[in-house]
Structure formats: C-alpha cells, structure tokens
KETOR-677439 format. One record per atom (N, C-alpha, C): chain; atom name; residue number from 0; y negated, x negated, z negated. Coordinates in pm, 1 decimal. Layout:
! KETOR-677439
<node chain="A" atom="CA" n="NUM" north="Y" east="X" up="Z"/>
...
! end
This chain:
! KETOR-677439
<node chain="A" atom="N" n="0" north="-1584.7" east="511.2" up="604.9"/>
<node chain="A" atom="CA" n="0" north="-1699.6" east="432.3" up="628.9"/>
<node chain="A" atom="C" n="0" north="-1758.5" east="344.5" up="581.2"/>
<node chain="A" atom="N" n="1" north="-1781.2" east="207.2" up="634.5"/>
<node chain="A" atom="CA" n="1" north="-1786.2" east="78.1" up="581.7"/>
<node chain="A" atom="C" n="1" north="-1923.3" east="27.4" up="660.7"/>
<node chain="A" atom="N" n="2" north="-1967.6" east="-13.3" up="667.6"/>
<node chain="A" atom="CA" n="2" north="-2123.5" east="-138.5" up="719.8"/>
<node chain="A" atom="C" n="2" north="-2107.9" east="-235.1" up="674.6"/>
<node chain="A" atom="N" n="3" north="-2079.5" east="-381.9" up="799.9"/>
<node chain="A" atom="CA" n="3" north="-2098.4" east="-506.5" up="764.6"/>
<node chain="A" atom="C" n="3" north="-2204.8" east="-505.4" up="705.9"/>
<node chain="A" atom="N" n="4" north="-2226.4" east="-632.7" up="596.5"/>
<node chain="A" atom="CA" n="4" north="-2387.6" east="-697.4" up="470.0"/>
<node chain="A" atom="C" n="4" north="-2395.6" east="-718.8" up="601.5"/>
<node chain="A" atom="N" n="5" north="-2468.6" east="-850.7" up="640.1"/>
<node chain="A" atom="CA" n="5" north="-2516.7" east="-991.3" up="765.3"/>
<node chain="A" atom="C" n="5" north="-2434.6" east="-937.3" up="773.7"/>
<node chain="A" atom="N" n="6" north="-2341.6" east="-1046.7" up="786.8"/>
<node chain="A" atom="CA" n="6" north="-2259.4" east="-1116.9" up="872.7"/>
<node chain="A" atom="C" n="6" north="-2166.4" east="-1072.0" up="876.1"/>
<node chain="A" atom="N" n="7" north="-2104.7" east="-1036.2" up="1022.9"/>
<node chain="A" atom="CA" n="7" north="-1946.4" east="-990.4" up="1010.9"/>
<node chain="A" atom="C" n="7" north="-1812.0" east="-1009.2" up="932.7"/>
<node chain="A" atom="N" n="8" north="-1837.4" east="-996.6" up="783.4"/>
<node chain="A" atom="CA" n="8" north="-1705.6" east="-1042.2" up="728.0"/>
<node chain="A" atom="C" n="8" north="-1691.9" east="-985.1" up="691.1"/>
<node chain="A" atom="N" n="9" north="-1581.4" east="-805.3" up="666.4"/>
<node chain="A" atom="CA" n="9" north="-1558.2" east="-776.5" up="593.5"/>
<node chain="A" atom="C" n="9" north="-1436.0" east="-782.2" up="474.9"/>
<node chain="A" atom="N" n="10" north="-1419.7" east="-793.7" up="328.5"/>
<node chain="A" atom="CA" n="10" north="-1328.8" east="-839.6" up="271.9"/>
<node chain="A" atom="C" n="10" north="-1251.0" east="-656.4" up="230.3"/>
<node chain="A" atom="N" n="11" north="-1191.3" east="-688.2" up="252.7"/>
<node chain="A" atom="CA" n="11" north="-1020.6" east="-553.7" up="237.6"/>
<node chain="A" atom="C" n="11" north="-903.4" east="-600.2" up="103.1"/>
<node chain="A" atom="N" n="12" north="-935.3" east="-528.6" up="30.2"/>
<node chain="A" atom="CA" n="12" north="-837.5" east="-537.9" up="-98.9"/>
<node chain="A" atom="C" n="12" north="-771.1" east="-375.7" up="-111.1"/>
<node chain="A" atom="N" n="13" north="-667.2" east="-378.9" up="-80.9"/>
<node chain="A" atom="CA" n="13" north="-595.6" east="-208.9" up="-157.9"/>
<node chain="A" atom="C" n="13" north="-420.6" east="-279.8" up="-208.5"/>
<node chain="A" atom="N" n="14" north="-365.2" east="-178.6" up="-295.7"/>
<node chain="A" atom="CA" n="14" north="-226.6" east="-201.8" up="-339.2"/>
<node chain="A" atom="C" n="14" north="-188.3" east="-22.2" up="-343.7"/>
<node chain="A" atom="N" n="15" north="-117.3" east="-52.1" up="-395.1"/>
<node chain="A" atom="CA" n="15" north="15.3" east="74.2" up="-378.0"/>
<node chain="A" atom="C" n="15" north="98.9" east="98.4" up="-486.6"/>
<node chain="A" atom="N" n="16" north="67.6" east="226.0" up="-560.3"/>
<node chain="A" atom="CA" n="16" north="194.4" east="248.9" up="-645.0"/>
<node chain="A" atom="C" n="16" north="346.9" east="383.0" up="-580.8"/>
<node chain="A" atom="N" n="17" north="410.2" east="274.4" up="-675.7"/>
<node chain="A" atom="CA" n="17" north="534.3" east="396.2" up="-589.5"/>
<node chain="A" atom="C" n="17" north="643.7" east="468.0" up="-655.2"/>
<node chain="A" atom="N" n="18" north="631.6" east="545.3" up="-714.7"/>
<node chain="A" atom="CA" n="18" north="667.0" east="659.9" up="-815.4"/>
<node chain="A" atom="C" n="18" north="854.9" east="723.2" up="-793.9"/>
<node chain="A" atom="N" n="19" north="903.3" east="762.5" up="-899.0"/>
<node chain="A" atom="CA" n="19" north="974.5" east="840.3" up="-907.0"/>
<node chain="A" atom="C" n="19" north="1028.4" east="960.5" up="-1033.9"/>
<node chain="A" atom="N" n="20" north="995.8" east="1082.7" up="-975.8"/>
<node chain="A" atom="CA" n="20" north="1002.4" east="1165.9" up="-1056.6"/>
<node chain="A" atom="C" n="20" north="914.8" east="1163.2" up="-1195.0"/>
<node chain="A" atom="N" n="21" north="746.0" east="1188.2" up="-1055.5"/>
<node chain="A" atom="CA" n="21" north="611.5" east="1165.7" up="-1137.3"/>
<node chain="A" atom="C" n="21" north="587.9" east="984.2" up="-1207.5"/>
<node chain="A" atom="N" n="22" north="686.2" east="944.6" up="-1196.6"/>
<node chain="A" atom="CA" n="22" north="692.2" east="803.9" up="-1348.4"/>
<node chain="A" atom="C" n="22" north="638.3" east="705.0" up="-1235.7"/>
<node chain="A" atom="N" n="23" north="583.2" east="638.4" up="-1250.2"/>
<node chain="A" atom="CA" n="23" north="531.5" east="435.4" up="-1171.3"/>
<node chain="A" atom="C" n="23" north="657.2" east="350.9" up="-1187.2"/>
<node chain="A" atom="N" n="24" north="701.8" east="332.8" up="-1088.1"/>
<node chain="A" atom="CA" n="24" north="791.0" east="200.5" up="-1093.8"/>
<node chain="A" atom="C" n="24" north="710.6" east="123.4" up="-1052.7"/>
<node chain="A" atom="N" n="25" north="720.4" east="31.5" up="-1170.8"/>
<node chain="A" atom="CA" n="25" north="716.7" east="-145.6" up="-1170.1"/>
<node chain="A" atom="C" n="25" north="764.0" east="-210.0" up="-1192.9"/>
<node chain="A" atom="N" n="26" north="893.6" east="-215.8" up="-1052.3"/>
<node chain="A" atom="CA" n="26" north="1000.1" east="-328.3" up="-1035.8"/>
<node chain="A" atom="C" n="26" north="964.9" east="-424.1" up="-961.6"/>
<node chain="A" atom="N" n="27" north="1001.2" east="-517.4" up="-910.8"/>
<node chain="A" atom="CA" n="27" north="1008.7" east="-577.1" up="-761.0"/>
<node chain="A" atom="C" n="27" north="1202.6" east="-503.6" up="-715.8"/>
<node chain="A" atom="N" n="28" north="1200.0" east="-462.7" up="-703.4"/>
<node chain="A" atom="CA" n="28" north="1337.3" east="-362.7" up="-667.2"/>
<node chain="A" atom="C" n="28" north="1337.7" east="-283.1" up="-491.1"/>
<node chain="A" atom="N" n="29" north="1164.8" east="-248.3" up="-435.1"/>
<node chain="A" atom="CA" n="29" north="1188.7" east="-245.4" up="-338.9"/>
<node chain="A" atom="C" n="29" north="1127.5" east="-353.9" up="-170.2"/>
<node chain="A" atom="N" n="30" north="1149.3" east="-241.9" up="-116.7"/>
<node chain="A" atom="CA" n="30" north="1119.1" east="-358.2" up="15.2"/>
<node chain="A" atom="C" n="30" north="983.6" east="-284.6" up="63.1"/>
<node chain="A" atom="N" n="31" north="907.8" east="-353.3" up="35.4"/>
<node chain="A" atom="CA" n="31" north="712.6" east="-264.4" up="116.9"/>
<node chain="A" atom="C" n="31" north="703.9" east="-365.1" up="195.0"/>
<node chain="A" atom="N" n="32" north="660.6" east="-279.2" up="331.6"/>
<node chain="A" atom="CA" n="32" north="604.2" east="-375.4" up="397.4"/>
<node chain="A" atom="C" n="32" north="504.6" east="-338.5" up="429.9"/>
<node chain="A" atom="N" n="33" north="368.8" east="-426.9" up="388.8"/>
<node chain="A" atom="CA" n="33" north="207.4" east="-348.3" up="524.8"/>
<node chain="A" atom="C" n="33" north="227.9" east="-390.2" up="603.4"/>
<node chain="A" atom="N" n="34" north="103.7" east="-297.4" up="652.2"/>
<node chain="A" atom="CA" n="34" north="4.7" east="-370.5" up="812.6"/>
<node chain="A" atom="C" n="34" north="-109.9" east="-339.2" up="732.2"/>
<node chain="A" atom="N" n="35" north="-226.9" east="-393.3" up="833.4"/>
<node chain="A" atom="CA" n="35" north="-376.8" east="-353.1" up="858.6"/>
<node chain="A" atom="C" n="35" north="-321.1" east="-362.6" up="1031.6"/>
<node chain="A" atom="N" n="36" north="-392.6" east="-247.6" up="1074.2"/>
<node chain="A" atom="CA" n="36" north="-399.7" east="-259.5" up="1234.4"/>
<node chain="A" atom="C" n="36" north="-550.5" east="-193.0" up="1291.2"/>
<node chain="A" atom="N" n="37" north="-590.8" east="-210.1" up="1438.3"/>
<node chain="A" atom="CA" n="37" north="-755.7" east="-160.7" up="1392.6"/>
<node chain="A" atom="C" n="37" north="-714.4" east="-256.1" up="1508.6"/>
<node chain="A" atom="N" n="38" north="-860.3" east="-265.1" up="1643.0"/>
<node chain="A" atom="CA" n="38" north="-953.2" east="-347.9" up="1630.1"/>
<node chain="A" atom="C" n="38" north="-871.4" east="-533.2" up="1642.3"/>
<node chain="A" atom="N" n="39" north="-883.6" east="-531.4" up="1523.3"/>
<node chain="A" atom="CA" n="39" north="-848.6" east="-683.8" up="1500.5"/>
<node chain="A" atom="C" n="39" north="-710.1" east="-635.4" up="1405.7"/>
<node chain="A" atom="N" n="40" north="-538.3" east="-654.0" up="1427.0"/>
<node chain="A" atom="CA" n="40" north="-441.0" east="-666.8" up="1406.3"/>
<node chain="A" atom="C" n="40" north="-444.8" east="-804.5" up="1282.0"/>
<node chain="A" atom="N" n="41" north="-339.9" east="-742.1" up="1182.4"/>
<node chain="A" atom="CA" n="41" north="-240.8" east="-908.4" up="1144.8"/>
<node chain="A" atom="C" n="41" north="-131.1" east="-829.5" up="1120.2"/>
<node chain="A" atom="N" n="42" north="-64.2" east="-974.0" up="1121.2"/>
<node chain="A" atom="CA" n="42" north="81.7" east="-960.7" up="1075.6"/>
<node chain="A" atom="C" n="42" north="95.4" east="-911.4" up="951.9"/>
<node chain="A" atom="N" n="43" north="269.1" east="-803.1" up="1008.5"/>
<node chain="A" atom="CA" n="43" north="281.9" east="-793.2" up="885.2"/>
<node chain="A" atom="C" n="43" north="312.0" east="-857.4" up="776.9"/>
<node chain="A" atom="N" n="44" north="314.1" east="-810.1" up="641.6"/>
<node chain="A" atom="CA" n="44" north="330.0" east="-819.6" up="513.5"/>
<node chain="A" atom="C" n="44" north="467.1" east="-774.5" up="485.7"/>
<node chain="A" atom="N" n="45" north="549.1" east="-853.8" up="381.0"/>
<node chain="A" atom="CA" n="45" north="644.9" east="-763.1" up="352.8"/>
<node chain="A" atom="C" n="45" north="637.4" east="-841.1" up="148.2"/>
<node chain="A" atom="N" n="46" north="696.3" east="-775.8" up="68.3"/>
<node chain="A" atom="CA" n="46" north="746.5" east="-750.2" up="-78.8"/>
<node chain="A" atom="C" n="46" north="805.4" east="-695.5" up="-185.1"/>
<node chain="A" atom="N" n="47" north="872.6" east="-714.7" up="-212.8"/>
<node chain="A" atom="CA" n="47" north="992.9" east="-672.3" up="-351.4"/>
<node chain="A" atom="C" n="47" north="901.7" east="-587.0" up="-461.4"/>
<node chain="A" atom="N" n="48" north="779.4" east="-609.5" up="-426.2"/>
<node chain="A" atom="CA" n="48" north="669.9" east="-572.6" up="-558.2"/>
<node chain="A" atom="C" n="48" north="626.1" east="-367.8" up="-556.4"/>
<node chain="A" atom="N" n="49" north="760.7" east="-286.0" up="-625.6"/>
<node chain="A" atom="CA" n="49" north="711.4" east="-151.4" up="-566.8"/>
<node chain="A" atom="C" n="49" north="599.0" east="-78.5" up="-628.2"/>
<node chain="A" atom="N" n="50" north="516.8" east="-157.0" up="-665.0"/>
<node chain="A" atom="CA" n="50" north="367.5" east="-82.5" up="-714.2"/>
<node chain="A" atom="C" n="50" north="297.4" east="-247.8" up="-742.6"/>
<node chain="A" atom="N" n="51" north="140.9" east="-251.5" up="-685.3"/>
<node chain="A" atom="CA" n="51" north="56.8" east="-351.2" up="-648.9"/>
<node chain="A" atom="C" n="51" north="-57.7" east="-316.2" up="-710.7"/>
<node chain="A" atom="N" n="52" north="-148.8" east="-328.0" up="-788.5"/>
<node chain="A" atom="CA" n="52" north="-303.6" east="-372.7" up="-808.3"/>
<node chain="A" atom="C" n="52" north="-352.4" east="-415.8" up="-716.0"/>
<node chain="A" atom="N" n="53" north="-451.6" east="-382.4" up="-644.9"/>
<node chain="A" atom="CA" n="53" north="-568.4" east="-364.9" up="-545.9"/>
<node chain="A" atom="C" n="53" north="-619.4" east="-532.2" up="-514.7"/>
<node chain="A" atom="N" n="54" north="-574.3" east="-599.1" up="-372.8"/>
<node chain="A" atom="CA" n="54" north="-620.2" east="-711.7" up="-413.3"/>
<node chain="A" atom="C" n="54" north="-794.6" east="-789.3" up="-398.7"/>
<node chain="A" atom="N" n="55" north="-815.1" east="-906.2" up="-413.1"/>
<node chain="A" atom="CA" n="55" north="-931.7" east="-923.2" up="-410.7"/>
<node chain="A" atom="C" n="55" north="-954.3" east="-948.2" up="-276.8"/>
<node chain="A" atom="N" n="56" north="-1030.8" east="-892.1" up="-200.4"/>
<node chain="A" atom="CA" n="56" north="-1056.9" east="-978.0" up="-20.9"/>
<node chain="A" atom="C" n="56" north="-1025.1" east="-1081.1" up="-35.2"/>
<node chain="A" atom="N" n="57" north="-1091.8" east="-1160.0" up="-51.2"/>
<node chain="A" atom="CA" n="57" north="-1078.5" east="-1317.3" up="-70.0"/>
<node chain="A" atom="C" n="57" north="-1019.0" east="-1408.3" up="-92.2"/>
<node chain="A" atom="N" n="58" north="-905.2" east="-1365.3" up="-191.6"/>
<node chain="A" atom="CA" n="58" north="-831.3" east="-1401.9" up="-245.7"/>
<node chain="A" atom="C" n="58" north="-748.4" east="-1492.9" up="-183.3"/>
<node chain="A" atom="N" n="59" north="-684.2" east="-1461.1" up="-6.2"/>
<node chain="A" atom="CA" n="59" north="-544.7" east="-1476.0" up="31.1"/>
<node chain="A" atom="C" n="59" north="-458.2" east="-1490.4" up="1.1"/>
<node chain="A" atom="N" n="60" north="-445.4" east="-1311.9" up="-89.6"/>
<node chain="A" atom="CA" n="60" north="-299.7" east="-1236.7" up="-105.0"/>
<node chain="A" atom="C" n="60" north="-214.2" east="-1157.3" up="-13.0"/>
<node chain="A" atom="N" n="61" north="-134.3" east="-1100.0" up="-43.9"/>
<node chain="A" atom="CA" n="61" north="-31.6" east="-1096.7" up="33.2"/>
<node chain="A" atom="C" n="61" north="-84.6" east="-887.6" up="54.7"/>
<node chain="A" atom="N" n="62" north="-139.0" east="-872.8" up="-12.2"/>
<node chain="A" atom="CA" n="62" north="-279.3" east="-711.4" up="-24.0"/>
<node chain="A" atom="C" n="62" north="-421.2" east="-747.6" up="9.4"/>
<node chain="A" atom="N" n="63" north="-449.7" east="-829.3" up="109.9"/>
<node chain="A" atom="CA" n="63" north="-602.0" east="-843.0" up="169.4"/>
<node chain="A" atom="C" n="63" north="-591.6" east="-889.7" up="265.6"/>
<node chain="A" atom="N" n="64" north="-737.4" east="-866.0" up="336.2"/>
<node chain="A" atom="CA" n="64" north="-733.7" east="-932.9" up="428.4"/>
<node chain="A" atom="C" n="64" north="-913.5" east="-946.1" up="511.5"/>
<node chain="A" atom="N" n="65" north="-941.4" east="-997.4" up="561.1"/>
<node chain="A" atom="CA" n="65" north="-1067.4" east="-1026.0" up="594.3"/>
<node chain="A" atom="C" n="65" north="-1064.7" east="-979.9" up="784.6"/>
<node chain="A" atom="N" n="66" north="-1207.9" east="-917.5" up="779.4"/>
<node chain="A" atom="CA" n="66" north="-1196.5" east="-821.7" up="907.5"/>
<node chain="A" atom="C" n="66" north="-1312.2" east="-885.3" up="998.6"/>
<node chain="A" atom="N" n="67" north="-1314.8" east="-869.5" up="1072.9"/>
<node chain="A" atom="CA" n="67" north="-1449.0" east="-984.5" up="1189.3"/>
<node chain="A" atom="C" n="67" north="-1474.9" east="-883.8" up="1280.7"/>
<node chain="A" atom="N" n="68" north="-1354.5" east="-808.8" up="1288.1"/>
<node chain="A" atom="CA" n="68" north="-1425.5" east="-725.9" up="1450.8"/>
<node chain="A" atom="C" n="68" north="-1443.9" east="-583.9" up="1339.5"/>
<node chain="A" atom="N" n="69" north="-1555.0" east="-498.7" up="1378.1"/>
<node chain="A" atom="CA" n="69" north="-1559.4" east="-372.1" up="1407.5"/>
<node chain="A" atom="C" n="69" north="-1495.6" east="-202.4" up="1464.1"/>
<node chain="A" atom="N" n="70" north="-1526.1" east="-152.4" up="1413.9"/>
<node chain="A" atom="CA" n="70" north="-1434.9" east="-71.8" up="1468.2"/>
<node chain="A" atom="C" n="70" north="-1367.9" east="-6.2" up="1360.4"/>
<node chain="A" atom="N" n="71" north="-1184.3" east="120.9" up="1445.4"/>
<node chain="A" atom="CA" n="71" north="-1098.2" east="196.2" up="1341.2"/>
<node chain="A" atom="C" n="71" north="-997.0" east="152.4" up="1213.5"/>
<node chain="A" atom="N" n="72" north="-963.0" east="139.1" up="1191.3"/>
<node chain="A" atom="CA" n="72" north="-821.1" east="78.6" up="1105.4"/>
<node chain="A" atom="C" n="72" north="-795.8" east="186.5" up="1036.4"/>
<node chain="A" atom="N" n="73" north="-640.7" east="129.0" up="998.6"/>
<node chain="A" atom="CA" n="73" north="-522.3" east="204.0" up="906.6"/>
<node chain="A" atom="C" n="73" north="-465.7" east="120.5" up="835.0"/>
<node chain="A" atom="N" n="74" north="-431.1" east="125.2" up="722.5"/>
<node chain="A" atom="CA" n="74" north="-315.1" east="68.8" up="619.5"/>
<node chain="A" atom="C" n="74" north="-220.5" east="105.4" up="616.3"/>
<node chain="A" atom="N" n="75" north="-121.0" east="48.9" up="602.1"/>
<node chain="A" atom="CA" n="75" north="14.0" east="160.2" up="600.4"/>
<node chain="A" atom="C" n="75" north="101.1" east="70.8" up="517.0"/>
<node chain="A" atom="N" n="76" north="129.4" east="89.1" up="407.2"/>
<node chain="A" atom="CA" n="76" north="220.7" east="98.6" up="306.8"/>
<node chain="A" atom="C" n="76" north="368.1" east="112.0" up="349.1"/>
<node chain="A" atom="N" n="77" north="468.5" east="75.3" up="410.5"/>
<node chain="A" atom="CA" n="77" north="616.4" east="179.1" up="402.2"/>
<node chain="A" atom="C" n="77" north="691.2" east="99.2" up="347.3"/>
<node chain="A" atom="N" n="78" north="835.4" east="194.8" up="219.1"/>
<node chain="A" atom="CA" n="78" north="908.7" east="108.6" up="72.0"/>
<node chain="A" atom="C" n="78" north="1015.2" east="146.9" up="234.4"/>
<node chain="A" atom="N" n="79" north="1090.0" east="17.0" up="265.5"/>
<node chain="A" atom="CA" n="79" north="1173.6" east="6.4" up="412.7"/>
<node chain="A" atom="C" n="79" north="1309.5" east="47.9" up="378.0"/>
<node chain="A" atom="N" n="80" north="1324.5" east="59.9" up="197.4"/>
<node chain="A" atom="CA" n="80" north="1468.3" east="141.7" up="124.5"/>
<node chain="A" atom="C" n="80" north="1460.0" east="274.6" up="206.9"/>
<node chain="A" atom="N" n="81" north="1382.6" east="383.5" up="85.4"/>
<node chain="A" atom="CA" n="81" north="1350.7" east="503.2" up="129.5"/>
<node chain="A" atom="C" n="81" north="1271.1" east="522.2" up="265.8"/>
<node chain="A" atom="N" n="82" north="1235.1" east="459.4" up="321.4"/>
<node chain="A" atom="CA" n="82" north="1113.3" east="519.9" up="431.0"/>
<node chain="A" atom="C" n="82" north="1012.6" east="581.8" up="405.1"/>
<node chain="A" atom="N" n="83" north="940.9" east="597.0" up="254.9"/>
<node chain="A" atom="CA" n="83" north="810.2" east="683.2" up="229.2"/>
<node chain="A" atom="C" n="83" north="730.0" east="585.8" up="303.0"/>
<node chain="A" atom="N" n="84" north="628.7" east="617.8" up="363.7"/>
<node chain="A" atom="CA" n="84" north="509.3" east="546.0" up="383.1"/>
<node chain="A" atom="C" n="84" north="350.3" east="647.2" up="317.0"/>
<node chain="A" atom="N" n="85" north="309.8" east="484.6" up="277.0"/>
<node chain="A" atom="CA" n="85" north="137.7" east="587.6" up="242.8"/>
<node chain="A" atom="C" n="85" north="1.1" east="518.2" up="296.7"/>
<node chain="A" atom="N" n="86" north="-48.2" east="588.2" up="406.2"/>
<node chain="A" atom="CA" n="86" north="-133.2" east="521.2" up="487.0"/>
<node chain="A" atom="C" n="86" north="-325.5" east="577.7" up="471.0"/>
<node chain="A" atom="N" n="87" north="-377.4" east="441.1" up="432.7"/>
<node chain="A" atom="CA" n="87" north="-543.0" east="486.8" up="463.3"/>
<node chain="A" atom="C" n="87" north="-579.6" east="404.6" up="582.5"/>
<node chain="A" atom="N" n="88" north="-664.6" east="497.2" up="633.5"/>
<node chain="A" atom="CA" n="88" north="-760.0" east="477.3" up="749.3"/>
<node chain="A" atom="C" n="88" north="-921.5" east="478.4" up="759.3"/>
<node chain="A" atom="N" n="89" north="-1025.3" east="378.1" up="791.4"/>
<node chain="A" atom="CA" n="89" north="-1174.6" east="348.2" up="755.8"/>
<node chain="A" atom="C" n="89" north="-1190.3" east="318.3" up="887.0"/>
<node chain="A" atom="N" n="90" north="-1388.3" east="324.6" up="866.5"/>
<node chain="A" atom="CA" n="90" north="-1416.7" east="288.4" up="986.7"/>
<node chain="A" atom="C" n="90" north="-1497.5" east="160.8" up="960.1"/>
<node chain="A" atom="N" n="91" north="-1515.2" east="58.3" up="1036.9"/>
<node chain="A" atom="CA" n="91" north="-1650.8" east="-19.1" up="1030.5"/>
<node chain="A" atom="C" n="91" north="-1733.8" east="-89.0" up="1105.6"/>
<node chain="A" atom="N" n="92" north="-1863.8" east="-69.7" up="1057.0"/>
<node chain="A" atom="CA" n="92" north="-1934.0" east="-34.2" up="1199.6"/>
<node chain="A" atom="C" n="92" north="-2031.0" east="-165.2" up="1138.1"/>
<node chain="A" atom="N" n="93" north="-2111.3" east="-175.1" up="1270.6"/>
<node chain="A" atom="CA" n="93" north="-2170.5" east="-274.5" up="1276.1"/>
<node chain="A" atom="C" n="93" north="-2338.9" east="-248.3" up="1256.4"/>
! end
C-alpha cells in the first residue's frame, strides 16, 4: 500500500529478470509484454529485453507510469515466447 504525497501523482517504476536454469538471461531475444491495469489503465508496452532494471518513474520509459487515480493496481510482465507471466499488485490511497 502506498499513499499519494501532496498532489495525486504517483511515479511507478518496475523491472524484471528472466532466468533459464537459474541463470539470468540478459539478451534481447524475448518477447516481453508489460501492462499496468487498475482504475487508471495504460496501453501495453512491448520489448525484446529479457531482463530490465527498474525504470525511473518520471522519465517516460517503457517500464514506468505516472498514476493519478487511487485504487488497486496490477503490473503484469509476460514473456510471449514461453508464456511465463509475473505479476505484482499494489494499492494507492489518497
């Protein structure tokens, strides 16, 4: 659970790590689809990057969003080649 501070503008940055046999895959051979959904939804983003560091929430990167509406949110990251999906949920309160 996170609270807005001051104005209603929450910077979300997220990342992911692909692994194969317990070893990180740091190539551009994946088909990753990312999406943030909730009361305020965002278009799905796609990349070939198998692993990506957490994005800066205010730089407009593919793995960041600016959220202005409180509520329950889910981040989904799916490798469309293997079908593997990771999700994280969080709540924003005003």
